[in-house]
DRENNUDREN-867521 format. One record per residue (C-alpha): residue in three letters; z, y, x. Coordinates in nm, 4 decimals, always signed. Example, Ala and Ser with C-alpha at 12.3 -4.5 7.8 and 13.67 -1.06 7.14 Angstrom:
BEGIN
+-----+----------+----------+----------+
:  aa :        Z :        Y :        X :
+-----+----------+----------+----------+
: ala :  +0.7800 :  -0.4500 :  +1.2300 :
: ser :  +0.7140 :  -0.1060 :  +1.3670 :
+-----+----------+----------+----------+
***
This chain:
BEGIN
+-----+----------+----------+----------+
:  aa :        Z :        Y :        X :
+-----+----------+----------+----------+
: met : +12.6126 : +21.7169 :  +8.0470 :
: lys : +12.3637 : +21.4294 :  +8.0641 :
: leu : +12.2367 : +21.3680 :  +8.4159 :
: arg : +11.8652 : +21.3667 :  +8.4823 :
: lys : +11.7066 : +21.0264 :  +8.5391 :
: leu : +11.5365 : +20.9518 :  +8.8717 :
: lys : +11.2073 : +20.8834 :  +8.6921 :
: gln : +11.2170 : +21.2283 :  +8.5306 :
: tyr : +11.2915 : +21.3941 :  +8.8636 :
: leu : +11.0024 : +21.2160 :  +9.0390 :
: glu : +10.7621 : +21.3465 :  +8.7748 :
: asp : +10.8027 : +21.6889 :  +8.9390 :
: phe : +10.5964 : +21.5683 :  +9.2369 :
: gln : +10.2323 : +21.4863 :  +9.3025 :
: glu : +10.1390 : +21.1244 :  +9.3774 :
: glu :  +9.9708 : +21.1891 :  +9.7132 :
: glu : +10.1756 : +21.1250 : +10.0273 :
: tyr : +10.0848 : +21.2988 : +10.3516 :
: glu : +10.2341 : +21.4115 : +10.6825 :
: ile : +10.3512 : +21.7571 : +10.7807 :
: leu : +10.5159 : +21.9114 : +11.0833 :
: val : +10.8042 : +22.1242 : +10.9622 :
: phe : +11.0525 : +22.3671 : +11.1143 :
: ile : +11.3883 : +22.2886 : +10.9525 :
: thr : +11.6220 : +22.5877 : +10.9435 :
: lys : +11.9095 : +22.4233 : +10.7588 :
: gly : +11.9414 : +22.0466 : +10.7796 :
: trp : +12.1841 : +22.0124 : +10.4908 :
: ser : +12.2423 : +22.2592 : +10.2101 :
: gly : +12.4244 : +22.0681 :  +9.9405 :
: ala : +12.3230 : +21.8040 :  +9.6897 :
: ser : +12.2398 : +21.7908 :  +9.3200 :
: arg : +12.3356 : +21.4973 :  +9.0998 :
: leu : +12.0920 : +21.2666 :  +8.9275 :
: asp : +12.1818 : +20.9550 :  +8.7292 :
: gly : +12.3027 : +20.7231 :  +9.0080 :
: tyr : +12.1481 : +20.9324 :  +9.2860 :
: arg : +12.1896 : +21.2547 :  +9.4813 :
: glu : +11.9125 : +21.4953 :  +9.5714 :
: val : +11.9990 : +21.6307 :  +9.9174 :
: thr : +11.8265 : +21.9584 : +10.0048 :
: ser : +11.7200 : +22.0907 : +10.3454 :
: tyr : +11.5417 : +22.4221 : +10.4053 :
: ser : +11.2360 : +22.5054 : +10.6126 :
: ala : +11.0612 : +22.8261 : +10.7173 :
: ala : +10.7224 : +22.7076 : +10.8454 :
: met : +10.5052 : +22.3971 : +10.8437 :
: ile : +10.1706 : +22.2518 : +10.9471 :
: asp :  +9.9683 : +22.0267 : +10.7177 :
: ile :  +9.8539 : +21.7398 : +10.9416 :
: arg :  +9.5526 : +21.6757 : +10.7167 :
: thr :  +9.4001 : +22.0181 : +10.7697 :
: gly :  +9.5911 : +22.1694 : +11.0627 :
: glu :  +9.6847 : +22.4671 : +10.8435 :
: phe :  +9.9927 : +22.6585 : +10.9633 :
: arg : +10.2002 : +22.8274 : +10.6932 :
: ala : +10.5041 : +23.0499 : +10.7420 :
: val : +10.6650 : +22.9926 : +10.4032 :
: asp : +11.0142 : +22.9103 : +10.2802 :
: gly : +11.0329 : +22.5515 : +10.1615 :
: arg : +11.2732 : +22.2851 : +10.0379 :
: ile : +11.2742 : +21.9280 : +10.1682 :
: glu : +11.4413 : +21.7070 :  +9.9061 :
: asn : +11.5753 : +21.3615 :  +9.9900 :
: val : +11.6900 : +21.1300 :  +9.7095 :
: ile : +11.9535 : +20.8715 :  +9.8008 :
: pro : +12.1859 : +20.6444 :  +9.5993 :
: asp : +12.5330 : +20.7773 :  +9.5200 :
: lys : +12.6877 : +20.5105 :  +9.7445 :
: glu : +12.4988 : +20.6317 : +10.0523 :
: tyr : +12.5975 : +20.9898 :  +9.9774 :
: glu : +12.9632 : +20.8987 :  +9.9380 :
: gln : +12.9462 : +20.7196 : +10.2744 :
: asn : +12.8079 : +21.0380 : +10.4351 :
: gln : +12.4697 : +20.8744 : +10.4996 :
: tyr : +12.2613 : +21.1726 : +10.3974 :
: cys : +12.1941 : +21.3847 : +10.7071 :
: arg : +11.8298 : +21.3452 : +10.8101 :
: phe : +11.7747 : +21.6699 : +10.9989 :
: glu : +11.9455 : +21.9051 : +11.2428 :
: asp : +11.9278 : +22.2815 : +11.2056 :
: asn : +11.6420 : +22.4601 : +11.3836 :
: lys : +11.4521 : +22.1473 : +11.4831 :
: ile : +11.0862 : +22.0505 : +11.4294 :
: tyr : +11.0048 : +21.7178 : +11.2649 :
: arg : +10.7030 : +21.5150 : +11.1638 :
: ile : +10.7692 : +21.3822 : +10.8132 :
: arg : +10.5842 : +21.2173 : +10.5264 :
: val : +10.6186 : +21.3918 : +10.1907 :
: arg : +10.4974 : +21.4406 :  +9.8353 :
: lys : +10.4582 : +21.8024 :  +9.7296 :
: cys : +10.5845 : +21.9267 :  +9.3949 :
: lys : +10.3475 : +22.0075 :  +9.1113 :
: trp : +10.2837 : +22.3793 :  +9.0832 :
: lys : +10.4702 : +22.5589 :  +8.8032 :
: asp : +10.4398 : +22.9061 :  +8.6585 :
: leu : +10.7866 : +23.0282 :  +8.7545 :
: gly : +10.9763 : +23.3102 :  +8.5902 :
: pro : +11.1175 : +23.6047 :  +8.7899 :
: glu : +11.4609 : +23.4408 :  +8.7999 :
: tyr : +11.3295 : +23.1586 :  +9.0217 :
: met : +11.2843 : +23.1665 :  +9.3983 :
: ala : +10.9257 : +23.1253 :  +9.5189 :
: ser : +11.0389 : +22.8256 :  +9.7261 :
: met : +11.0714 : +22.6275 :  +9.4010 :
: asn : +10.6930 : +22.5860 :  +9.4262 :
: glu : +10.7350 : +22.4715 :  +9.7881 :
: arg : +10.9458 : +22.1630 :  +9.7201 :
: tyr : +10.8659 : +21.8484 :  +9.9163 :
: leu : +11.0004 : +21.5030 :  +9.8360 :
: leu : +11.0917 : +21.3304 : +10.1622 :
: lys : +10.9405 : +20.9840 : +10.1989 :
: glu : +10.9903 : +20.9241 : +10.5712 :
: val : +11.1238 : +21.1008 : +10.8806 :
: ile : +10.8733 : +20.9908 : +11.1435 :
: arg : +11.0149 : +21.1658 : +11.4505 :
: glu : +11.1302 : +21.4912 : +11.6030 :
: glu : +10.8220 : +21.6534 : +11.7536 :
: asp : +10.7276 : +21.9697 : +11.9373 :
: asp : +10.4353 : +22.1924 : +11.8403 :
: pro : +10.3210 : +22.5158 : +12.0100 :
: lys : +10.2741 : +22.7175 : +11.6899 :
: leu : +10.5988 : +22.6054 : +11.5306 :
: ser : +10.7895 : +22.6475 : +11.8580 :
: ala : +10.6617 : +23.0045 : +11.8917 :
: phe : +10.7551 : +23.0733 : +11.5302 :
: arg : +11.1021 : +22.9266 : +11.5872 :
: ala : +11.1606 : +23.1412 : +11.8973 :
: glu : +11.0800 : +23.4553 : +11.6989 :
: tyr : +11.2768 : +23.3371 : +11.3953 :
: leu : +11.5911 : +23.2743 : +11.6000 :
: lys : +11.5964 : +23.6154 : +11.7674 :
: pro : +11.9026 : +23.8081 : +11.6433 :
: val : +11.8204 : +24.0748 : +11.3856 :
: ile : +12.0736 : +24.3578 : +11.3977 :
: ile : +12.0961 : +24.6711 : +11.1857 :
: lys : +12.3448 : +24.9553 : +11.2147 :
: val : +12.4985 : +25.0888 : +10.8949 :
: ala : +12.7539 : +25.3704 : +10.9013 :
: gly : +12.8227 : +25.3010 : +11.2690 :
: thr : +12.8770 : +24.9269 : +11.2225 :
: asp : +12.6493 : +24.6535 : +11.3559 :
: phe : +12.5395 : +24.3895 : +11.1052 :
: val : +12.3746 : +24.0622 : +11.2094 :
: leu : +12.1286 : +23.8820 : +10.9827 :
: asp : +12.2164 : +23.5327 : +10.8613 :
: arg : +11.8795 : +23.4070 : +10.7411 :
: asn : +12.0147 : +23.0874 : +10.5897 :
: leu : +12.2685 : +23.2650 : +10.3710 :
: gly : +12.0515 : +23.5659 : +10.2899 :
: trp : +12.2752 : +23.8480 : +10.4081 :
: tyr : +12.3829 : +24.0665 : +10.6988 :
: glu : +12.7380 : +24.0268 : +10.8274 :
: gly : +12.9569 : +24.2836 : +11.0013 :
: thr : +13.3230 : +24.3803 : +11.0387 :
: val : +13.5003 : +24.7053 : +10.9516 :
: glu : +13.8647 : +24.8055 : +10.9419 :
: ile : +14.0342 : +24.8767 : +10.6103 :
: leu : +14.3946 : +24.9970 : +10.6338 :
: gly : +14.3977 : +24.8828 : +10.9957 :
: glu : +14.2968 : +24.5263 : +10.9088 :
: pro : +13.9598 : +24.3611 : +10.9856 :
: cys : +13.7376 : +24.3081 : +10.6828 :
: thr : +13.4154 : +24.1064 : +10.6953 :
: val : +13.1355 : +24.2834 : +10.5077 :
: tyr : +12.8284 : +24.1036 : +10.3726 :
: leu : +12.5160 : +24.3007 : +10.2825 :
: glu : +12.2937 : +24.1051 : +10.0438 :
: leu : +11.9217 : +24.1076 : +10.1178 :
: asp : +11.6926 : +24.2985 :  +9.8847 :
: ala : +11.5240 : +24.0859 :  +9.6204 :
: asp : +11.2114 : +23.9166 :  +9.7601 :
: ser : +11.2914 : +24.0289 : +10.1169 :
: lys : +11.3785 : +23.8106 : +10.4151 :
: thr : +11.5130 : +24.0865 : +10.6418 :
: glu : +11.5710 : +24.4070 : +10.4424 :
: ala : +11.9070 : +24.4970 : +10.2869 :
: ser : +11.8410 : +24.8599 : +10.1973 :
: gly : +12.0117 : +24.8524 :  +9.8561 :
: ala : +12.3364 : +24.7000 :  +9.9796 :
: ala : +12.3337 : +24.9029 : +10.3023 :
: glu : +12.2872 : +25.2364 : +10.1251 :
: lys : +12.5677 : +25.1602 :  +9.8811 :
: phe : +12.8010 : +25.0471 : +10.1596 :
: ala : +12.7377 : +25.3684 : +10.3545 :
: glu : +12.8051 : +25.5645 : +10.0344 :
: ile : +13.1390 : +25.3991 :  +9.9515 :
: leu : +13.2741 : +25.3653 : +10.3070 :
: pro : +13.4271 : +25.7188 : +10.3164 :
: arg : +13.6232 : +25.6355 :  +9.9984 :
: ile : +13.6877 : +25.2696 : +10.0712 :
: thr : +14.0653 : +25.3221 : +10.0663 :
: glu : +14.0414 : +25.4798 :  +9.7204 :
: leu : +13.8360 : +25.1858 :  +9.5912 :
: his : +14.0782 : +24.9402 :  +9.7486 :
: glu : +14.3714 : +25.1077 :  +9.5725 :
: lys : +14.1854 : +25.0869 :  +9.2393 :
: cys : +14.1286 : +24.7169 :  +9.3039 :
: leu : +14.4993 : +24.6636 :  +9.3694 :
: glu : +14.5972 : +24.8551 :  +9.0566 :
: gln : +14.3576 : +24.6534 :  +8.8421 :
: ser : +14.4573 : +24.3181 :  +8.9900 :
: ala : +14.8269 : +24.3967 :  +8.9497 :
: glu : +14.7729 : +24.4961 :  +8.5875 :
: ala : +14.5646 : +24.1868 :  +8.5114 :
: met : +14.7595 : +23.9265 :  +8.7088 :
: leu : +15.1228 : +24.0327 :  +8.7245 :
: asp : +15.2344 : +23.8104 :  +8.4371 :
: ser : +15.0522 : +23.5151 :  +8.5890 :
: ala : +15.2110 : +23.5807 :  +8.9283 :
: asn : +15.5557 : +23.5550 :  +8.7727 :
: glu : +15.4573 : +23.2364 :  +8.5914 :
: trp : +15.3487 : +23.0874 :  +8.9248 :
: lys : +15.6871 : +23.1484 :  +9.0904 :
: glu : +15.8195 : +22.8287 :  +9.2470 :
: asn : +16.1812 : +22.9254 :  +9.1805 :
: glu : +16.2527 : +23.0680 :  +8.8357 :
: asp : +16.5734 : +23.2261 :  +8.9671 :
: asp : +16.3829 : +23.4508 :  +9.2083 :
: pro : +16.3548 : +23.8164 :  +9.1035 :
: asp : +16.0501 : +23.9067 :  +8.8970 :
: ile : +15.7512 : +24.0280 :  +9.0955 :
: thr : +15.6911 : +24.3959 :  +9.0238 :
: ala : +15.3565 : +24.5731 :  +9.0402 :
: glu : +15.4518 : +24.7332 :  +9.3707 :
: val : +15.5610 : +24.4007 :  +9.5206 :
: phe : +15.2391 : +24.2410 :  +9.3928 :
: lys : +15.0235 : +24.5030 :  +9.5649 :
: glu : +15.2263 : +24.4800 :  +9.8854 :
: asn : +15.1893 : +24.1016 :  +9.8880 :
: val : +14.8125 : +24.1165 :  +9.8358 :
: gly : +14.7551 : +24.3719 : +10.1118 :
: ala : +14.4138 : +24.4719 : +10.2447 :
: pro : +14.0860 : +24.2980 : +10.1547 :
: his : +13.9559 : +24.0414 : +10.4018 :
: glu : +13.5976 : +24.0331 : +10.2692 :
: leu : +13.3637 : +24.2749 : +10.0946 :
: val : +13.0341 : +24.1578 :  +9.9444 :
: met : +12.7755 : +24.4286 :  +9.8738 :
: his : +12.4842 : +24.3411 :  +9.6431 :
: asp : +12.1377 : +24.4930 :  +9.6391 :
: asp : +12.2035 : +24.6529 :  +9.2982 :
: gly : +12.5025 : +24.8468 :  +9.4354 :
: ser : +12.7746 : +24.6295 :  +9.2840 :
: ala : +13.0379 : +24.4674 :  +9.5038 :
: glu : +13.3254 : +24.2230 :  +9.5225 :
: phe : +13.6466 : +24.2859 :  +9.7131 :
: met : +13.8055 : +23.9590 :  +9.8250 :
: tyr : +14.1812 : +23.9356 :  +9.8830 :
: gly : +14.4323 : +23.6706 :  +9.9749 :
: asp : +14.6879 : +23.5719 :  +9.7120 :
: gly : +14.9952 : +23.6981 :  +9.8964 :
: asp : +15.1552 : +23.3522 :  +9.8561 :
: met : +15.1688 : +23.4055 :  +9.4797 :
: phe : +14.8911 : +23.1791 :  +9.3466 :
: gly : +14.9052 : +22.8598 :  +9.5489 :
: gly : +14.6450 : +22.9662 :  +9.8035 :
: his : +14.3751 : +23.0878 :  +9.5632 :
: gly : +14.1879 : +23.4063 :  +9.6453 :
: ile : +14.1707 : +23.7204 :  +9.4337 :
: gln : +13.8242 : +23.8600 :  +9.3633 :
: val : +13.7809 : +24.2091 :  +9.2195 :
: gly : +13.4347 : +24.3113 :  +9.0998 :
: val : +13.3163 : +24.6720 :  +9.1249 :
: asp : +13.0028 : +24.7905 :  +8.9451 :
: ala : +12.7380 : +25.0211 :  +9.0911 :
: asp : +12.9258 : +25.3258 :  +8.9556 :
: gly : +13.2457 : +25.2310 :  +9.1365 :
: glu : +13.4274 : +25.1083 :  +8.8263 :
: ile : +13.6297 : +24.7853 :  +8.8229 :
: asp : +13.4613 : +24.5340 :  +8.5930 :
: asp : +13.6489 : +24.2084 :  +8.6546 :
: cys : +13.9396 : +24.0529 :  +8.8377 :
: glu : +13.9931 : +23.6789 :  +8.8803 :
: leu : +14.1347 : +23.3991 :  +9.0909 :
: val : +13.8797 : +23.2099 :  +9.3002 :
: gly : +13.8781 : +22.9122 :  +9.5328 :
+-----+----------+----------+----------+
***
């Protein structure tokens, strides 16, 4: 795939440079490749336009373009999580986005300069409220909101083993996870049954591969029962807002440390099984 040129990327942004105060929620959230450069993304939740004094509580992206060499030398961190900064930026040109795009794609800001870390009463008050823990109870289990990752996280026991459960936020919501929560509460009473279906499907789909992965060809063949025993209980369960889910398992020392992911559709039927990680 041909990498985008820096000149093309910069055409996404308006020419005007100006200062904003911004509350950074996530100082580093990965990097995209350009031709000879990396675009390093940070996330924000509120800002003040210094030109007008306007305060806006809106999800935004602060994008910093640096040469590949700087990125490879780990010289890309400009912000710390949950800090307020005065920065100079160029805002992106507005686009008519389709429903598959996040609204924050029209709140992209090209970083030109980090002026300083700075306090502000409005942004500090917003930050204090933003950082308060948000907890919901679903089927007797407490789930804590992770705003940066867009889900609630809690722990349940499956077959006596702890399993971390993630409830995906509803589309276009910052705090609600009603779709995932309702489905989790629905399947919890039959979670063991679903787990057993996942094991059956993964054994059927991956047994031949497990035997091909054996380090010692003289070892006995792995049977379906041995496969399921090796895999054991799930360690993670991801519930989506549409009612589908993924059960995440370890590899039982059969696939070189890869994980096993089993997808379940909204009707409780297994729809895929694959190695991950």
